C-alpha positions, 0 to 999 in steps of 0.5 A: 780423660782417656787416652784416644788415637787420631782416628776412628772406626766404624766403633767410634773413638779406639783407646789404647792405653787399656792394652791388656787390661779387659776389667778397666776398659769394660768399665771404660766402653760403658761410662762412654758407651761407643769405641773399642779398648784396643789389644785389651783381652790377651789369651795364649792361643790367639793373641790379643783381642778388641773389646769393641762396644758394639750394637743391638737390635731390642727387637729381634736383641741381635748385634754385636760386642759389648753391650750385645752381651750385656743386653742379651744376659743382664736380665736372668742373670746371677752371680753366685762366689765361696773362696773356693767357687763361683758360678753365674745360673741364667737363664737363655732364651733362644731364638724361637723364644724356648728358655734354658738354662745355664749353669757355668762353674769355676774353680778359684782354687786353680789358675786359669789358664787364661785371662779372664774378666767380670762384666 
């Protein structure tokens, strides 16, 4: 079972055992569906980042945190990968209902400057 701090916040339980371990933090939050993982992600340009479960309003699709990101992107997203590249094709729906294609590509032959993680 995950180690917990004695304090809770407005986001639920606070988990500290995922320090700089974003994949494990995301997996845990997806399982427990509440709380926040303190300093789970680190970027050299801005420092430590907490990952929170958050909220999402299904009527407006507005919210924050991991839950919002997952709900916003899950229906129209495909990930493809080769030895050299990974790319994501997604349809994004704007607040006015307009849909646009988004292509994001990653060169796997180059090392990233900051830590990255998959959802």
